[in-house]
C-alpha positions as CSV (number, residue, x, y, z in Angstrom):
1,M,11.3,-14.4,-9.7
2,T,12.7,-15.3,-6.5
3,Q,12.2,-17.8,-3.8
4,R,12.5,-14.2,-1.6
5,V,11.1,-12.1,-3.9
6,E,8.0,-14.3,-3.8
7,L,7.6,-14.3,-0.3
8,A,7.6,-10.7,0.3
9,T,5.0,-10.5,-2.2
10,V,3.0,-13.8,0.3
11,M,3.9,-11.9,2.9
12,D,3.2,-8.4,1.5
13,R,-0.5,-10.1,0.5
14,L,-1.0,-11.0,4.4
15,A,0.0,-7.9,5.8
16,V,-2.3,-5.9,2.9
17,D,-5.6,-8.4,4.1
18,E,-4.6,-8.0,7.6
19,V,-5.4,-4.0,7.6
20,V,-8.6,-4.9,5.3
21,T,-9.1,-7.0,8.9
22,E,-8.3,-4.7,10.6
23,Y,-11.2,-2.2,9.2
24,A,-13.9,-4.4,9.5
25,V,-13.1,-5.3,13.2
26,A,-12.8,-1.8,14.3
27,V,-16.4,-0.4,12.6
28,D,-18.3,-3.6,14.0
29,D,-16.6,-3.1,17.8
30,G,-16.7,1.2,17.4
31,D,-12.2,0.8,18.3
32,W,-12.3,4.0,16.7
33,K,-8.9,5.1,18.1
34,A,-8.2,1.7,16.0
35,Y,-10.0,3.2,12.9
36,R,-7.8,6.0,12.9
37,R,-4.8,4.0,13.8
38,L,-5.2,2.2,10.2
39,F,-4.8,5.2,7.9
40,T,-2.3,7.2,6.6
41,P,-2.1,10.5,7.9
42,D,-3.8,12.2,5.1
43,G,-6.1,8.9,4.3
44,R,-9.8,9.5,3.8
45,A,-12.6,7.8,3.5
46,D,-15.6,8.4,1.5
47,Y,-19.1,6.6,2.2
48,R,-21.2,9.1,0.0
49,S,-22.7,6.2,-2.2
50,A,-24.2,4.3,1.3
51,G,-25.7,7.4,2.6
52,G,-22.6,9.2,3.8
53,V,-20.0,11.4,4.4
54,E,-16.0,12.1,3.2
55,G,-13.3,13.3,4.7
56,D,-10.3,12.9,6.2
57,A,-10.4,9.6,9.2
58,G,-10.6,11.9,11.6
59,E,-14.2,12.9,10.9
60,I,-14.9,9.8,8.9
61,A,-14.4,7.7,12.8
62,A,-16.4,10.9,14.5
63,W,-19.4,10.3,11.4
64,L,-19.6,6.7,12.2
65,S,-19.5,6.7,15.5
66,R,-22.2,8.0,15.7
67,T,-24.3,6.7,12.9
68,M,-23.4,3.6,14.1
69,E,-25.0,4.5,18.2
70,L,-28.1,3.7,15.4
71,F,-27.0,-0.7,15.0
72,P,-25.6,-2.3,18.8
73,M,-24.5,-5.3,16.0
74,R,-23.6,-5.4,13.2
75,Q,-20.9,-7.7,11.1
76,H,-19.0,-6.7,8.4
77,L,-18.3,-9.7,5.6
78,I,-14.7,-9.2,3.7
79,V,-15.1,-10.9,0.4
80,N,-14.0,-11.6,-3.2
81,R,-10.3,-9.8,-2.2
82,R,-8.6,-8.7,-5.2
83,V,-5.2,-7.3,-4.1
84,R,-2.7,-5.0,-6.5
85,F,0.6,-4.3,-6.0
86,G,1.6,-0.4,-7.9
87,L,5.2,1.7,-7.6
88,L,6.2,4.1,-5.6
89,E,9.4,6.1,-6.3
90,Q,10.5,3.1,-9.0
91,D,10.2,0.6,-6.2
92,S,7.8,-2.4,-6.8
93,G,5.2,-3.4,-3.6
94,D,4.6,0.2,-1.7
95,T,1.4,0.4,-2.7
96,A,-1.5,-2.1,-3.3
97,R,-5.2,-1.5,-4.5
98,V,-8.1,-4.2,-2.6
99,Q,-11.1,-4.5,-4.5
100,A,-13.4,-6.7,-2.9
101,D,-16.6,-7.3,-2.3
102,Y,-18.9,-6.7,1.4
103,V,-21.8,-7.7,3.2
104,N,-23.3,-5.6,6.1
105,P,-26.0,-7.4,8.1
106,M,-27.1,-4.6,11.5
107,R,-30.4,-4.5,13.6
108,F,-31.7,-1.2,15.0
109,A,-31.4,-0.2,18.8
110,G,-34.6,-1.6,20.4
111,Q,-35.2,-3.5,18.6
112,D,-35.7,-6.9,20.4
113,G,-34.1,-9.3,21.7
114,G,-34.7,-11.8,21.2
115,S,-34.8,-11.9,16.7
116,T,-31.3,-12.5,15.7
117,E,-32.4,-11.5,12.5
118,P,-30.8,-8.0,10.9
119,D,-33.0,-5.0,10.1
120,F,-30.4,-3.5,8.2
121,L,-29.2,-5.7,5.2
122,C,-26.3,-4.0,2.2
123,G,-24.1,-5.2,-0.1
124,G,-21.5,-3.3,-2.2
125,R,-16.9,-3.0,-3.0
126,Y,-15.0,-2.0,-1.3
127,D,-11.4,0.5,-3.0
128,F,-8.7,0.2,-0.6
129,G,-5.6,2.3,-1.6
130,L,-2.7,0.8,0.6
131,L,0.7,2.3,0.9
132,R,3.4,0.9,2.5
133,T,5.3,3.2,5.4
134,A,7.5,3.2,8.5
135,D,4.6,1.4,10.9
136,G,3.6,-1.3,7.6
137,W,0.3,-1.1,5.4
138,R,-1.6,2.4,6.4
139,L,-4.9,3.0,4.5
140,C,-4.7,5.9,2.9
141,E,-8.4,6.0,0.2
142,V,-10.8,4.1,1.1
143,L,-14.2,4.0,-1.0
144,V,-17.3,3.3,-0.8
145,H,-19.7,1.6,-3.1
146,E,-23.4,0.6,-2.5
147,K,-24.8,-1.5,-4.8
148,W,-27.5,-2.5,-2.5
149,R,-29.4,-2.2,0.3
150,R,-32.4,-4.0,2.5
151,A,-34.6,-3.6,5.0
152,P,-37.6,-6.0,5.8
153,Q,-40.9,-4.2,5.8
154,R,-43.1,-4.4,9.4
155,R,-46.5,-7.1,9.2
156,Q,-49.2,-5.4,9.1
157,E,-51.6,-6.5,11.5
158,P,-54.6,-7.7,9.3
159,A,-58.2,-5.3,8.5
160,A,-60.9,-6.7,11.2
161,P,-64.0,-7.7,9.6
């Protein structure tokens, strides 16, 4: 590889990583306009493995907007990002696949404001499909593969003697 190709690959990796980070920030901050802008016009997402829906970016943003009202505190931690570039029309690097693990602590609305412990915690793996467009890298596909979830059990009061 030439230095120019290596530099272009590094720049693409950084740009793709930025899209994944912006995805997490948009969901955590409830910025649904930013969420939709991350997708290609025909981009789709599938949250069914996590109890959600599948659809185009607009449909998913509307569903997330309603659903995330339950969780005013949320924080996606997206780690172990594996990026692979693909071919489109014989030009290298026009597509990318990112597999990344996530952990997502969230707090239900209306809970004691003094506690920072999450009420709901889930984790799994994202499979992101990206396409290089005239506006930069955009998501064309997001698949959520939830592997586990945990909601703390309520404490039971001791039985009266």
